[in-house]
C-alpha positions in Angstrom: 14.7 -63.1 -86.6 18.1 -63.5 -85.0 19.2 -66.4 -82.8 22.3 -65.6 -80.9 24.0 -62.6 -79.2 27.6 -62.6 -80.4 29.5 -60.8 -83.1 27.4 -62.2 -86.0 24.1 -61.7 -84.2 24.9 -58.0 -83.5 26.1 -57.4 -87.0 23.0 -58.8 -88.7 20.5 -57.5 -86.2 19.6 -54.2 -87.8 18.8 -56.0 -91.1 17.1 -59.1 -89.9 15.8 -58.8 -86.3 12.3 -57.8 -87.4 12.2 -60.1 -90.5 9.5 -62.8 -90.2 10.6 -64.7 -93.3 14.3 -65.4 -92.4 16.1 -66.8 -89.4 19.7 -65.8 -89.0 21.2 -68.6 -86.9 24.2 -67.0 -85.1 24.5 -69.1 -82.0 26.9 -71.8 -83.0 30.2 -73.2 -81.8 32.8 -70.8 -83.1 36.0 -72.2 -81.5 37.6 -74.7 -84.0 39.5 -76.2 -81.0 36.3 -77.1 -79.1 36.0 -80.7 -78.0 33.3 -80.6 -75.4 30.3 -82.7 -76.5 27.9 -80.5 -74.5 28.8 -77.4 -76.6 28.0 -79.3 -79.8 24.8 -80.8 -78.4 23.6 -77.3 -77.3 24.0 -76.0 -80.8 22.3 -79.0 -82.4 19.3 -78.6 -80.1 19.0 -74.9 -80.9 19.3 -75.6 -84.6 16.7 -78.4 -84.6 14.2 -76.0 -82.9 15.0 -73.3 -85.4 14.5 -75.5 -88.4 11.2 -76.7 -87.0 9.8 -73.1 -87.4 9.6 -73.7 -91.2 11.3 -70.4 -92.2 14.3 -69.7 -94.4 17.2 -70.4 -92.2 20.7 -69.0 -92.7 23.5 -70.9 -91.0 27.1 -69.8 -90.6 29.4 -72.6 -91.4 33.2 -72.3 -91.5 35.8 -72.4 -94.2 37.9 -74.4 -91.7 36.1 -77.5 -93.0 38.5 -77.3 -95.9 41.6 -77.1 -93.7 43.5 -80.5 -94.1 44.8 -80.1 -90.5 41.3 -80.1 -89.0 39.9 -83.1 -90.9 39.9 -85.3 -87.7 38.8 -82.6 -85.3 35.5 -83.0 -83.5 34.6 -79.5 -84.5 34.7 -80.4 -88.2 32.6 -83.5 -87.7 30.1 -81.3 -85.8 29.9 -78.5 -88.3 29.6 -81.0 -91.2 26.5 -82.5 -89.4 25.0 -79.1 -88.8 25.4 -78.2 -92.5 23.7 -81.4 -93.5 20.8 -80.6 -91.2 20.4 -77.1 -92.7 20.6 -78.4 -96.2 17.6 -80.7 -95.6 15.4 -77.6 -96.3 15.5 -76.4 -99.9 15.1 -72.7 -98.9 17.9 -72.7 -96.3 21.4 -71.5 -96.9 24.8 -72.2 -95.4 27.3 -69.4 -95.5 30.8 -70.5 -94.8 32.9 -67.8 -93.2 36.7 -67.7 -92.7 38.5 -65.7 -89.9 36.4 -62.6 -89.2 37.7 -59.4 -87.7 35.3 -57.3 -85.7 34.6 -55.8 -82.2 34.2 -58.9 -80.0 35.7 -60.0 -76.6 35.9 -63.6 -77.9 39.6 -64.6 -77.2 39.3 -67.5 -79.7 39.2 -65.4 -82.8 42.5 -65.2 -84.8 42.5 -61.4 -84.6 42.1 -61.2 -80.9 44.6 -64.0 -80.3 47.3 -62.3 -82.4 46.5 -58.9 -80.9 46.7 -60.2 -77.3 49.9 -62.1 -77.9 51.7 -59.3 -79.8 50.6 -56.4 -77.5 51.5 -58.3 -74.3 54.8 -59.6 -75.6 53.9 -63.2 -74.8 55.5 -65.9 -76.9 53.6 -67.8 -79.5 54.3 -70.1 -82.5 53.4 -69.4 -86.1 52.9 -72.1 -88.7 55.0 -70.9 -91.5 53.1 -72.5 -94.4 49.5 -72.1 -93.1 47.2 -69.6 -94.7 44.2 -67.8 -93.3 41.5 -65.7 -94.9 40.7 -62.6 -92.9 37.6 -60.5 -93.7 35.8 -57.6 -92.0 32.5 -58.5 -90.4 30.9 -55.4 -92.0 31.9 -56.8 -95.4 30.4 -60.2 -94.6 27.1 -58.5 -93.8 27.1 -56.5 -97.0 27.9 -59.5 -99.2 25.6 -61.9 -97.4 22.7 -59.5 -97.4 22.8 -58.9 -101.1 23.1 -62.6 -101.9 20.1 -63.4 -99.6 18.0 -60.6 -101.1 18.7 -61.8 -104.6 18.0 -65.4 -103.6 21.3 -66.6 -104.9 22.3 -68.9 -102.0 19.2 -70.9 -101.1 19.8 -74.7 -101.1 23.6 -74.1 -101.4 26.8 -73.9 -99.4 28.4 -70.6 -100.3 31.7 -69.2 -99.0 32.0 -65.5 -98.2 35.7 -64.8 -98.1 38.4 -62.8 -99.8 39.5 -64.1 -103.2 42.9 -65.1 -101.8 44.2 -66.2 -98.4 47.3 -64.9 -96.7 50.2 -66.8 -95.1 50.4 -66.5 -91.4 53.9 -64.9 -91.2 52.5 -62.1 -93.4 49.4 -61.7 -91.2 51.7 -61.4 -88.1 53.9 -58.9 -89.9 50.8 -56.8 -90.7 49.8 -56.8 -87.1 53.3 -55.8 -86.1 53.3 -52.9 -88.6 49.9 -51.6 -87.6 50.6 -51.9 -83.8 54.2 -50.7 -84.1 55.3 -53.7 -82.0 57.5 -56.7 -82.7 55.9 -60.1 -82.1 57.6 -62.5 -79.8 57.1 -65.5 -82.0 58.8 -68.5 -83.5 58.2 -69.8 -87.0 57.4 -73.5 -87.2 57.9 -75.6 -90.4 54.2 -76.6 -90.5 50.9 -75.9 -92.1 49.6 -75.7 -95.6 47.2 -73.7 -97.7 43.8 -74.7 -99.0 41.5 -73.3 -101.6 38.2 -71.5 -100.9 35.6 -71.0 -103.7 34.9 -67.2 -103.6 33.6 -66.4 -107.1 30.0 -65.6 -106.0 31.2 -63.4 -103.0 33.8 -61.7 -105.1 31.3 -60.7 -107.8 29.1 -59.1 -105.1 32.0 -57.4 -103.4 33.1 -55.9 -106.7 29.6 -54.6 -107.4 29.5 -53.0 -104.0 33.0 -51.4 -104.3 34.6 -53.6 -101.6 38.3 -53.6 -102.4 40.0 -56.8 -101.5 43.4 -55.8 -102.9 46.8 -55.6 -101.1 45.9 -52.9 -98.6 42.8 -54.5 -97.3 44.4 -56.4 -94.5 46.2 -53.4 -93.2 43.0 -51.3 -93.3 40.9 -53.8 -91.5 43.5 -54.6 -88.8 44.0 -50.9 -88.2 40.2 -50.4 -88.0 39.7 -52.7 -85.1 43.1 -53.1 -83.4 44.9 -49.7 -83.8 41.8 -48.1 -82.2 41.8 -50.7 -79.5 45.5 -50.2 -78.8 44.9 -46.5 -78.5 42.0 -46.9 -76.0 44.0 -49.3 -73.8 47.0 -47.0 -73.7 44.9 -44.0 -72.7 42.9 -45.9 -70.1 
């Protein structure tokens, strides 16, 4: 069963839409800058109703909970509460996800934000010391599915992310290289890195032949944004 209709819901639909033993809860607040209590309350009500069905529930948390710059954000407090609710059931699982790249119109994703800014030439600021962990939605599905089928995540909070994060200036440079466009941006002396525990996800990725080495970022950005650029230029 799938709850939601966004990027994650579509990505997991083929595998879990008709499953009666598992609920994929993919209808949560995804914008880390969200401050509207109504948005948080909506997710909480949906989650409470889903938990009451008594099935194994998979909730998508966020690695942003580990970001020191978001500790006081309403979003972090909300996501922490949602994780606690999910963990009240021994068979449930929280999968924390970093910044995901995929086909979505959501302007709040990091990938879409950077693409829109760089392709339009609009100015934006880049935190020089901040790191982000970008991963392909298709790889999230592959890793998550195997972990769930092997019952290796029930009753736990598990991060599905690349083994290492990337500094924001390097991410911007990769977009520039893939798009063949120079970003109109200013580096700001701000931000810092934070660690994500990825051992379990990395072991599954290796077994499946998912290569997270140096060329991964270029390949995934090209997969979604070089094609998008070509479509927009030909339209």
